[in-house]
KOLMAR-892529 format. One record per residue: residue number from 1; z, x negated, y negated of N, C-alpha, C, O, CB in turn. Coordinates in nm, 4 decimals, m for minus. Atoms other than C-alpha are relative to their C-alpha. Glycine has a CB too. Layout:
BEGIN
(NUM (Z X Y) (Z X Y) (Z X Y) (Z X Y) (Z X Y))
...
REM end
This chain:
BEGIN
(1 (m0.0192 m0.0887 0.0002) (0.0016 m0.0270 0.0312) (0.0316 m0.0841 m0.1597) (0.0636 m0.0414 m0.2706) (0.0765 0.0779 0.1120))
(2 (m0.1045 0.0556 0.1177) (0.1150 m0.2814 m0.2004) (m0.2029 m0.0109 m0.1268) (m0.2226 0.0101 m0.2465) (0.1353 m0.2421 0.0740))
(3 (0.0995 0.0441 0.0867) (m0.2889 m0.3796 m0.2928) (m0.1199 0.1753 m0.0972) (m0.2085 0.1989 m0.1794) (m0.1052 m0.1242 0.1358))
(4 (0.0576 m0.1267 0.1714) (m0.3468 0.0038 m0.4392) (0.0803 0.0497 m0.0555) (0.0485 0.1515 m0.1169) (m0.0848 0.1439 0.0086))
(5 (m0.0699 m0.1071 0.0638) (m0.0414 0.1100 m0.5652) (0.0605 m0.0987 m0.1116) (0.1139 m0.1975 m0.0612) (0.1132 0.0912 0.1021))
(6 (m0.0804 0.1359 0.0858) (0.1029 m0.1201 m0.8934) (0.1183 0.0444 0.0222) (0.1565 0.1598 0.0026) (m0.0230 m0.0317 m0.1751))
(7 (m0.1236 0.0148 m0.0326) (0.4286 m0.2112 m0.7827) (0.1784 0.0819 m0.1435) (0.3005 0.0661 m0.1427) (m0.0230 m0.1900 0.0219))
(8 (m0.0322 m0.0218 0.1084) (0.5725 m0.0549 m1.0957) (m0.0346 0.2187 0.0062) (0.0587 0.2909 m0.0290) (m0.1019 m0.1266 m0.1103))
(9 (m0.1152 m0.0321 m0.0438) (0.4477 0.2948 m0.9754) (0.0261 0.0609 0.0905) (0.0495 0.1811 0.1026) (0.0500 0.0394 m0.0600))
(10 (m0.0453 m0.0154 m0.0983) (0.5144 0.2120 m0.6481) (0.1750 0.0695 0.0306) (0.2164 0.1342 0.1268) (m0.0319 m0.1209 0.0366))
(11 (m0.1830 0.0078 0.0370) (0.9511 0.2224 m0.7923) (m0.0122 0.1493 m0.0967) (0.0906 0.1783 m0.1578) (0.0738 m0.1909 m0.1274))
(12 (0.0389 m0.0671 0.0940) (0.7935 0.5225 m0.9973) (m0.0045 0.2118 0.1380) (0.0109 0.3328 0.1215) (m0.1897 m0.1102 m0.0817))
(13 (0.0498 m0.1232 m0.0475) (0.7036 0.7435 m0.6833) (0.1157 m0.0391 0.1428) (0.2049 0.0450 0.1321) (m0.2041 0.0177 0.0215))
(14 (m0.0902 0.0025 m0.0569) (0.9291 0.6445 m0.4057) (0.1823 m0.0743 m0.0172) (0.2673 m0.0952 0.0693) (m0.0722 m0.0308 0.0781))
(15 (m0.1609 0.0274 0.0567) (1.2740 0.5209 m0.6255) (0.0736 0.1159 0.0169) (0.1748 0.0845 0.0795) (0.0161 m0.0382 m0.1619))
(16 (m0.0350 m0.1797 m0.0222) (1.3822 0.9326 m0.6105) (0.0694 m0.0098 0.1541) (0.1832 0.0273 0.1825) (m0.1802 0.1298 0.0039))
(17 (m0.0130 m0.0590 m0.1068) (1.3907 0.9372 m0.2813) (0.0744 0.0232 0.0713) (0.1005 0.1246 0.1361) (m0.0429 m0.0201 0.0459))
(18 (m0.1446 0.0701 m0.0218) (1.6626 0.7681 m0.1967) (0.1735 0.1609 m0.0577) (0.2503 0.2435 m0.0085) (m0.0148 m0.1975 m0.1627))
(19 (m0.1378 m0.0918 0.0923) (1.9325 0.9619 m0.4689) (m0.0301 0.1460 0.0678) (0.0605 0.2246 0.0953) (m0.0203 0.0115 m0.2223))
(20 (0.0538 m0.2056 0.0024) (1.6971 1.3423 m0.3778) (0.0933 m0.0230 0.1407) (0.2045 0.0286 0.1288) (m0.2492 0.0865 0.0271))
(21 (m0.0186 0.0369 m0.0970) (1.7783 1.1930 0.0337) (0.1160 0.0592 m0.0103) (0.1320 0.1793 0.0113) (m0.0209 m0.1198 0.0293))
(22 (m0.1223 m0.0341 0.0276) (2.1050 1.2085 m0.0374) (0.1157 0.0787 m0.0367) (0.2223 0.0874 0.0242) (0.0015 m0.0307 m0.0288))
(23 (m0.0734 m0.1008 m0.0088) (2.2464 1.4636 m0.2108) (m0.0821 0.1879 0.0355) (m0.0603 0.2967 m0.0177) (0.0749 m0.0250 m0.1430))
(24 (0.1027 m0.0773 m0.1438) (1.9578 1.6816 0.0917) (0.1009 m0.0365 0.0129) (0.1356 m0.0257 m0.1048) (m0.1493 m0.0286 0.0983))
(25 (m0.0706 0.0560 m0.1341) (2.2467 1.5364 0.3066) (0.1026 0.0533 m0.0245) (0.1269 0.1458 0.0531) (0.0183 m0.1508 0.0340))
(26 (m0.0767 m0.0979 0.0409) (2.5588 1.6564 0.1051) (0.0208 0.1278 m0.0398) (0.1273 0.1832 m0.0127) (0.0245 m0.0262 m0.0470))
(27 (0.0226 m0.1250 m0.0173) (2.4563 1.9737 0.0120) (m0.0252 0.1059 0.0769) (0.0031 0.2247 0.0613) (m0.0444 0.0061 m0.0361))
(28 (0.0243 m0.0702 m0.0833) (2.3416 2.0846 0.2700) (0.1531 0.0423 0.1366) (0.1784 0.1300 0.2192) (m0.1319 m0.0768 0.0422))
(29 (m0.1816 m0.0324 m0.0212) (2.7245 2.0609 0.3877) (0.0309 0.2005 0.0332) (0.0619 0.2754 0.1259) (0.1048 m0.0586 m0.2122))
(30 (m0.0717 m0.1488 m0.0194) (2.7729 2.4189 0.2135) (m0.0514 0.0394 0.0870) (0.0245 0.0495 0.1834) (m0.0026 0.1055 m0.0970))
(31 (0.0274 m0.1209 m0.1223) (2.5392 2.6270 0.4514) (m0.0146 m0.0398 0.1677) (m0.0966 0.0107 0.2443) (m0.1542 0.0739 m0.0378))
(32 (m0.0375 0.0298 m0.1915) (2.6364 2.4817 0.8359) (0.0721 0.1172 m0.0529) (0.0962 0.1668 m0.1630) (0.1039 m0.1725 0.0993))
(33 (m0.0494 m0.1225 m0.0540) (2.7820 2.7446 0.9600) (0.1372 m0.0315 0.1290) (0.2342 0.0269 0.1772) (m0.1481 0.0805 0.0680))
(34 (m0.1242 0.1196 m0.0627) (2.9739 2.4673 1.1621) (m0.0203 m0.0772 0.1025) (m0.0919 m0.0446 0.1971) (0.1246 0.0553 0.0502))
(35 (0.1101 m0.0184 m0.0177) (2.9541 2.2109 1.2658) (0.1665 m0.1859 0.0879) (0.2847 m0.1923 0.0541) (m0.1813 0.0374 m0.1389))
(36 (m0.0482 0.0075 m0.1430) (3.0873 1.9055 1.6092) (m0.0352 m0.1828 m0.0108) (m0.1358 m0.2462 m0.0428) (m0.1064 0.1209 0.1398))
(37 (0.0041 0.1392 0.0205) (3.1322 1.5596 1.6048) (m0.1412 m0.0509 0.0653) (m0.1508 m0.1726 0.0492) (0.1332 m0.0700 0.0663))
(38 (0.1328 0.0366 m0.0671) (2.7540 1.5234 1.8008) (m0.0835 0.0232 m0.1205) (m0.1907 m0.0342 m0.1399) (m0.0471 0.0925 0.1391))
(39 (0.1106 m0.0583 0.1272) (2.6308 1.7189 1.4477) (0.0700 m0.1259 m0.0560) (0.0243 m0.2229 0.0043) (0.0117 0.1892 m0.0993))
(40 (m0.0391 0.0665 m0.0014) (2.8384 1.4863 1.2961) (m0.0659 m0.1827 m0.0489) (m0.0663 m0.2459 m0.1545) (0.0373 0.0505 0.0944))
(41 (m0.0023 0.0936 m0.0570) (2.7056 1.1681 1.5080) (m0.1469 0.0232 m0.0500) (m0.1567 m0.0634 m0.1370) (0.0612 m0.0176 0.1392))
(42 (0.0842 0.0363 0.0143) (2.3121 1.2450 1.4494) (m0.0019 0.0233 m0.1992) (m0.1129 0.0159 m0.2519) (m0.0909 0.0644 0.1113))
(43 (0.0820 m0.0311 0.1412) (2.3193 1.3186 1.0413) (0.0551 m0.1193 0.0230) (0.0896 m0.1055 0.1403) (0.0176 0.1165 m0.1397))
(44 (m0.1061 0.1673 m0.0473) (2.5066 0.9440 1.0860) (m0.1165 m0.0712 m0.0137) (m0.1571 m0.1108 m0.1229) (0.0902 m0.0330 0.1917))
(45 (0.0465 0.0520 m0.0049) (2.2541 0.7910 1.2436) (m0.2195 0.0206 m0.0503) (m0.3153 m0.0555 m0.0369) (0.0776 m0.0208 0.1021))
(46 (0.1204 0.0139 0.0919) (1.9345 0.9727 1.0323) (0.0023 0.0189 m0.0802) (m0.1057 0.0663 m0.1156) (m0.0861 0.0394 0.0042))
(47 (0.0154 0.0991 0.0980) (2.0470 0.8810 0.7168) (0.0309 m0.1748 0.0041) (0.0636 m0.2396 m0.0953) (0.0768 0.0556 m0.0914))
(48 (m0.0218 0.1251 m0.0676) (2.0816 0.5266 0.9215) (m0.1067 m0.0154 0.0146) (m0.1636 m0.1235 m0.0007) (0.0747 m0.0188 0.1103))
(49 (0.2227 0.1376 m0.0376) (1.6891 0.4999 1.0138) (m0.0638 0.0894 m0.1985) (m0.1477 0.0391 m0.2733) (m0.2316 0.1451 0.2959))
(50 (0.0319 0.0167 0.1386) (1.6311 0.6363 0.6647) (0.0465 m0.1084 m0.1072) (m0.0244 m0.1344 m0.2044) (0.0337 0.1066 m0.0455))
(51 (m0.0049 0.1405 0.0757) (1.7747 0.3410 0.4987) (m0.0452 m0.0991 0.0403) (m0.0480 m0.2039 m0.0243) (0.1041 m0.0451 m0.0249))
(52 (0.1592 0.1220 0.0137) (1.5080 0.1415 0.6877) (m0.0654 0.0118 m0.0300) (m0.1261 m0.0606 m0.1090) (m0.0773 m0.0532 0.0658))
(53 (0.1289 0.0124 0.1602) (1.2640 0.3036 0.5694) (0.0330 0.0135 m0.1108) (m0.0609 0.0649 m0.1716) (m0.1117 0.0997 m0.0233))
(54 (0.0646 0.0185 0.1503) (1.3037 0.2837 0.2537) (0.0648 m0.0915 m0.0140) (0.0666 m0.1099 m0.1358) (0.0069 0.1010 m0.1192))
(55 (0.0063 0.1518 m0.0136) (1.4350 m0.0526 0.3127) (m0.1406 m0.0610 m0.0396) (m0.1253 m0.1281 m0.1416) (0.0327 m0.0406 0.1512))
(56 (0.1402 0.0621 m0.1201) (1.0622 m0.1767 0.4235) (m0.0927 0.0459 m0.1355) (m0.2150 0.0319 m0.1345) (m0.0464 0.1155 0.2126))
(57 (0.0524 m0.0485 0.1658) (0.9546 m0.0533 0.0623) (m0.0461 m0.0848 m0.0464) (m0.0903 0.0023 m0.1214) (0.0900 0.0431 m0.1079))
(58 (m0.0918 0.1316 0.0950) (0.9440 m0.3988 m0.1313) (0.0756 0.0492 m0.1487) (0.1591 0.0001 m0.2247) (m0.1299 m0.1391 m0.0578))
(59 (m0.0217 m0.0503 0.2027) (0.9424 m0.1448 m0.4749) (0.1461 0.1092 0.0770) (0.1242 0.2131 0.1393) (m0.2182 0.1518 m0.1277))
(60 (m0.1775 m0.0524 m0.0105) (1.3139 m0.0028 m0.3963) (0.0944 m0.0582 0.0489) (0.0934 m0.1009 0.1644) (0.0312 0.1060 0.0684))
(61 (m0.0614 0.0562 m0.0182) (1.5805 m0.1299 m0.4205) (0.1489 0.0171 0.0764) (0.2503 0.0810 0.0483) (m0.0186 m0.0296 m0.0861))
(62 (m0.1522 m0.0186 m0.1341) (1.8400 m0.1925 m0.0876) (0.0507 0.0716 0.0165) (0.0665 0.1744 0.0824) (0.1133 m0.0532 0.0091))
(63 (m0.1284 0.0422 m0.0081) (2.0957 m0.3013 m0.2240) (0.0766 0.2545 m0.0375) (0.1627 0.3333 0.0013) (0.0342 m0.1933 m0.1845))
(64 (m0.0668 m0.1648 0.0238) (2.0865 0.1084 m0.4049) (0.0323 0.0885 0.1140) (0.1277 0.1559 0.1528) (m0.1014 0.0946 m0.0784))
(65 (m0.0273 m0.0844 m0.1479) (1.9892 0.2433 m0.0947) (0.1216 0.0191 0.1004) (0.1648 0.1252 0.1455) (m0.0830 m0.0512 0.0865))
(66 (0.0107 m0.0461 m0.0318) (2.1501 0.1621 0.0641) (0.2095 0.0150 0.0079) (0.2842 0.0201 0.1056) (m0.1186 m0.0213 0.0710))
(67 (m0.1422 m0.0785 0.0677) (2.5376 0.2587 m0.1771) (m0.0788 0.1160 0.0347) (m0.0836 0.1811 m0.0697) (0.0616 m0.0204 m0.1895))
(68 (m0.0159 m0.1556 0.1082) (2.4179 0.5845 m0.1716) (m0.0134 0.0348 0.1463) (0.1014 0.0732 0.1684) (m0.1382 0.0747 m0.1561))
(69 (m0.0024 m0.0408 m0.0749) (2.3274 0.6746 0.1902) (0.1646 m0.0430 0.1345) (0.2318 0.0213 0.2152) (m0.1385 m0.0236 0.0097))
(70 (m0.2282 m0.0034 m0.0374) (2.7141 0.4972 0.3130) (m0.0085 0.1488 m0.0386) (m0.0256 0.2394 0.0430) (0.1673 m0.1280 m0.1560))
(71 (m0.1571 m0.0799 0.0491) (2.8802 0.7461 0.0563) (m0.0663 0.1433 0.0733) (0.0165 0.2323 0.0542) (0.0499 0.0161 m0.2295))
(72 (0.0253 m0.0879 m0.0660) (2.6576 1.0373 0.2801) (0.1047 m0.0382 0.1262) (0.1914 0.0360 0.1724) (m0.1502 0.0117 0.0172))
(73 (m0.0292 m0.0231 m0.1805) (2.7572 0.8795 0.6309) (0.2195 0.0501 m0.0322) (0.2953 0.1435 m0.0062) (m0.0451 m0.2503 0.1409))
(74 (m0.1317 m0.0680 0.0100) (3.1169 0.8149 0.4975) (0.0225 0.1599 m0.1115) (0.1378 0.1624 m0.1545) (0.0976 m0.1320 m0.0593))
(75 (m0.0390 m0.1149 m0.0587) (3.1081 1.1907 0.4047) (0.0035 0.0385 0.0454) (0.1174 0.0846 0.0530) (0.0031 0.0536 0.0024))
(76 (0.0224 0.0003 m0.1278) (2.9878 1.2864 0.6912) (0.0772 m0.0497 0.0975) (0.1046 0.0258 0.1908) (m0.0913 m0.0435 0.0133))
(77 (m0.1544 0.0141 m0.1084) (3.2694 1.0903 0.8972) (0.1184 m0.0118 m0.0699) (0.1889 m0.0882 m0.0039) (0.0104 m0.1393 0.1002))
(78 (m0.1252 m0.1305 m0.0129) (3.5759 1.2475 0.7337) (0.0178 0.1269 0.0886) (0.1111 0.1297 0.1688) (0.0037 0.0688 m0.1196))
(79 (0.0401 m0.1075 m0.0503) (3.4550 1.6025 0.8596) (0.1314 m0.0494 0.1847) (0.2102 0.0291 0.2374) (m0.2240 0.0061 m0.0006))
(80 (m0.0515 m0.0625 m0.0991) (3.6062 1.4535 1.1923) (0.1471 m0.1267 0.0389) (0.1706 m0.1939 0.1393) (m0.1376 0.0307 0.1270))
(81 (m0.0631 0.0499 0.0215) (3.8922 1.2915 1.0700) (0.0864 0.0881 m0.0026) (0.0535 0.2039 m0.0281) (m0.0227 m0.0661 m0.0682))
(82 (m0.0699 m0.1212 0.0036) (4.2415 1.4506 1.1019) (0.0177 0.0083 m0.1628) (m0.0033 m0.0673 m0.2577) (0.1450 m0.0016 0.0950))
(83 (m0.0922 m0.0892 0.1410) (4.3913 1.6543 0.8136) (0.0389 m0.0948 m0.0872) (m0.0201 m0.1533 m0.1780) (0.1545 0.0870 0.0381))
(84 (m0.0498 0.1054 0.0960) (4.6486 1.4461 0.6965) (m0.0415 m0.1756 m0.0808) (m0.0045 m0.2337 m0.1828) (0.0993 m0.0114 0.0655))
(85 (0.0731 0.0981 0.0603) (4.4202 1.1340 0.6933) (m0.1464 0.0464 m0.0531) (m0.2120 m0.0527 m0.0854) (m0.0090 m0.1096 0.0979))
(86 (0.0142 0.0198 0.1260) (4.1862 1.2885 0.4951) (0.0709 0.0301 m0.0675) (m0.0252 0.0510 m0.1416) (m0.0762 0.0301 m0.0408))
(87 (m0.0220 m0.0626 0.0621) (4.3959 1.4197 0.2838) (0.0931 m0.1773 m0.0489) (0.1401 m0.1890 m0.1621) (0.0443 0.1588 0.0478))
(88 (m0.0386 0.1684 0.0919) (4.5347 0.9974 0.2111) (m0.1097 m0.0447 m0.0766) (m0.0909 m0.1005 m0.1847) (0.0300 m0.1474 0.1070))
(89 (0.1406 0.0976 0.0026) (4.1316 0.8812 0.1941) (m0.0018 0.0844 m0.1575) (0.0176 0.0021 m0.2470) (m0.1698 0.0281 0.1539))
(90 (0.0798 m0.1054 0.0873) (4.0344 1.1914 m0.0960) (0.1129 m0.0412 m0.1626) (0.0972 m0.0180 m0.2825) (0.0144 0.2150 0.0885))
(91 (m0.1520 0.0093 0.1151) (4.4399 1.0522 m0.2698) (m0.1072 m0.1054 0.0193) (m0.2097 m0.0435 0.0477) (0.2160 m0.0031 0.0232))
(92 (m0.0024 0.0982 0.0171) (4.3090 0.7100 m0.2699) (m0.1409 m0.1194 m0.0408) (m0.1706 m0.2387 m0.0334) (0.0662 m0.0058 0.0947))
(93 (0.1526 0.0257 m0.0255) (3.9377 0.7610 m0.3523) (m0.0256 0.1204 m0.0624) (m0.1287 0.1843 m0.0418) (m0.0642 m0.0204 0.1590))
(94 (0.0545 m0.0565 0.1141) (4.0010 0.9945 m0.6511) (m0.1613 0.0878 m0.0158) (m0.1983 0.2042 m0.0004) (0.0031 m0.1177 m0.0816))
(95 (0.1021 0.0251 0.0940) (3.6854 0.9520 m0.7923) (m0.1183 m0.0321 0.1407) (m0.2192 0.0135 0.0870) (0.0440 m0.1454 m0.1313))
(96 (0.1108 0.0006 m0.0842) (3.4329 0.8959 m0.4988) (m0.1221 0.1423 0.0008) (m0.2447 0.1484 m0.0083) (0.0729 m0.0180 0.1396))
(97 (0.1948 m0.1286 m0.0647) (3.2586 1.2978 m0.4126) (0.0393 0.0882 m0.1586) (0.0585 m0.0051 m0.2366) (0.0202 0.1907 0.2522))
(98 (m0.0195 m0.0737 0.0662) (3.3292 1.5389 m0.6844) (0.0930 0.1214 0.0687) (0.1258 0.1304 0.1870) (m0.1156 0.0199 m0.0485))
(99 (m0.0976 m0.1805 m0.1162) (3.5643 1.9650 m0.6507) (m0.1121 m0.0499 0.1033) (m0.1294 m0.1437 0.1810) (m0.0263 0.2643 m0.0794))
(100 (0.0958 m0.0633 m0.1109) (3.2855 2.1019 m0.4824) (0.0074 m0.0457 0.1279) (0.0776 m0.0059 0.2209) (m0.1351 m0.0156 m0.0291))
(101 (0.0428 0.1549 m0.1158) (3.1734 1.8170 m0.2436) (0.2187 m0.0584 0.0831) (0.1824 m0.1440 0.1637) (m0.1071 m0.2247 m0.1911))
(102 (m0.0839 m0.0233 0.0212) (3.5184 1.7831 m0.1780) (0.0892 0.1625 0.1350) (0.1443 0.1701 0.2448) (m0.0390 0.0025 m0.1523))
(103 (0.0114 m0.1392 m0.0650) (3.5342 2.2155 m0.1414) (m0.0362 0.0299 0.2031) (0.0169 0.0619 0.3095) (m0.1404 0.0631 m0.1002))
(104 (0.0619 m0.0148 m0.1053) (3.3149 2.2212 0.1060) (0.0670 m0.0035 0.1337) (0.0874 0.0780 0.2237) (m0.0850 m0.0792 m0.0079))
(105 (0.0235 0.0643 m0.0592) (3.4062 1.9248 0.2590) (0.1231 0.0785 0.0962) (0.1012 0.1013 0.2151) (m0.0168 m0.1345 m0.0537))
(106 (m0.1670 m0.0774 m0.0461) (3.8185 2.1162 0.3399) (m0.0337 0.1537 0.0670) (0.0388 0.2357 0.1233) (0.1242 0.0353 m0.1749))
(107 (m0.0310 m0.1906 m0.1052) (3.6335 2.4590 0.4702) (m0.0644 m0.0861 0.1043) (m0.0003 m0.1284 0.2005) (m0.1163 0.2131 m0.0525))
(108 (0.1173 0.0871 m0.1803) (3.3770 2.2706 0.7434) (0.0741 m0.0778 0.0647) (0.0676 m0.0647 0.1869) (m0.1558 m0.1295 m0.0233))
(109 (m0.0724 0.0699 m0.1468) (3.6296 2.0041 0.8942) (0.0726 0.0842 0.0048) (0.1099 0.0697 0.1212) (0.0759 m0.1454 0.0157))
(110 (m0.1645 m0.0978 m0.0815) (3.9359 2.2923 0.9337) (m0.0658 0.0026 0.1243) (m0.0006 m0.0039 0.2285) (0.0593 0.2046 m0.0610))
(111 (0.0861 m0.1140 m0.1296) (3.5925 2.4226 1.1870) (0.0000 m0.1966 0.1359) (0.0059 m0.1994 0.2588) (m0.2877 0.1029 m0.0986))
(112 (0.0451 0.0334 m0.0683) (3.5401 2.0925 1.3098) (m0.0201 m0.1198 0.1206) (m0.0967 m0.1919 0.1846) (m0.0390 0.0221 m0.0539))
(113 (m0.0093 0.0192 m0.2329) (3.6353 1.9879 1.6419) (0.0200 0.0930 0.0686) (0.0619 0.0660 0.1812) (0.1283 m0.0846 0.0878))
(114 (0.0343 m0.1657 m0.0695) (3.6080 2.3426 1.7572) (m0.1470 m0.0508 0.0932) (m0.2622 m0.0817 0.0628) (m0.0507 0.1624 m0.1630))
(115 (0.1571 0.0011 m0.1088) (3.3725 2.3010 2.0702) (m0.0128 m0.1185 m0.0766) (m0.0044 m0.1085 m0.1990) (m0.1578 0.1417 m0.0053))
(116 (0.1080 0.1098 0.0321) (3.2323 1.9603 2.0146) (m0.0796 m0.0179 0.1406) (m0.1523 m0.1133 0.1126) (0.0751 m0.1561 m0.0547))
(117 (0.0441 0.0451 m0.0959) (3.0897 1.9194 2.3364) (m0.1567 0.1327 m0.0400) (m0.1088 0.1458 m0.1526) (0.1232 0.0006 0.1514))
(118 (m0.0286 m0.0798 0.0023) (2.8358 2.2261 2.2906) (m0.0662 0.1129 m0.1436) (m0.0286 0.2298 m0.1525) (0.1172 m0.0406 0.0268))
REM end
């Protein structure tokens, strides 16, 4: 693609994909009726695959991609934490997520451990 599209245009085209994908991952939790351990693992694997694919595009800042998708993985991995550990994490990292994101996490997190396989 490099010979056909200038670096500035590639950055313009692909530069926002990571932000949009990270926001979509996090907003998707609000629409989920239930989530289990395997679902969380699949979302984490998908975010890793997306990170690797985006890092392969030369004009995208791979450090920014990694930071945003690490935040997505952290967001979903918190669903599998016991309530006390989740509360401690939120207290220690109070500026990591917005209040709306935490409300969605809290409402989904309580049912996350129900019926994992299946």
